[in-house]
Residue, then its C-alpha position, 0 to 999 in steps of 0.5 A: m112860615v109867617y114871614e118869607l124870604p123875598e125874591l131878589g128880582y134880578a140875576y145874582d150877577s147883575l151887579e158885577p163888577y161892583i158886587d160879585e155874584t157869589t156874595m149876592r148868593i150867600h147874602h140873599d140865600k143864606h144870611h137873609a134867609t137865616y134872619v127870616k127863619k129866626l124871626n119866625e121862630a121867635l114869633e112862634g106862639h105869638e099869633e097876634l104879632q105874626k099877623k103884623p107887617i114887619y115894619i109895624l113891629m119895628k116901629d114899635l119895639n116896646s110893644i113886643p114882649e120883653e122875652i122876644r124883643t131882642a130876637v125880633r129887633n135883631h132878626g126882624g130888623g135883618h129881614l126888614n133892612h135886607t128886604m129894602f136893600w135888595t130893591l135899591l140895587k141896580k147898575n148905572v141909574k143916575p139920581t134924578g127927580e124930587i129926591l135929587t132936588a131934596i138932596k141938593k137942598d138939604f146937603g148943599g149938593f150931591e157930592q156933599f151928600q156922597e161925602q157925608f154918606k161915605k163918612a157914615a158908612l165908614g164910621q160905623f164901628g163893626s157891623g151895621w148900616a148907613w142910611l139916608i132917612f127922612n126926619p118927620a120932625n124937621k121935614k129934612l133928609e138926614i144921614v145916620n148910621l146904626p149898629n147891627q140890624d137896627s132900623p131907622l123906623s124904631t127911632g121915628k125916622i123913615p128910611l129911603m136908602c141904605i148900605d149894608v156894611w156888615e162884612h158879609a156884604y163885601y168881604l169876599k170881594y173887598q176883604n178889609k177895604r170897606d172904603e172901596y166897597v162904599d165907593n163902588f156902591f154908588n154905581v149900584i144905587n137904583w135912584k128911581v126906586v129911592n125917588e119912588y120911596f121919597l114920593k110916597l112921603r107926600 
């Protein structure tokens, strides 16, 4: 196995009541593990690609041979996106530091940011993600949604925070109430980690 499933780093029930233990177990141990397995299978026989960090592969999908490009895009994206997602989850961490200052500057306030982020998460038709990203072109924070397991890195943007809006991320607890899931997600964002990601840009 070239790529491996990362440890969650905290208890499966540590995000209760906002994200339930059963969902966390299935999401991490089953869904993410499958992305890793399928990615490794796609890269069999491509030793030069196996040696590269996954974010490098996702930044330059055009360098991936066409016959495995879709598989790497889907499963590599699934691995990369979830690996970041797990690091962003912790209950009751208030936004502080430079990231909060930048959010207020680029969105007009934290509440405005929340409204735009929720709109992006709810507006993603079908499966996908909503992202807080840094756009190197204009040096500003932006919010985007992307389908399936696509990564902002593939469009030249730098991801800072994300929410998974695939149904497997919330359906056991929230059923079809994606809006309730998104509202509660704001209680489990580890803003300390988001701030650390933001500071790495400098």
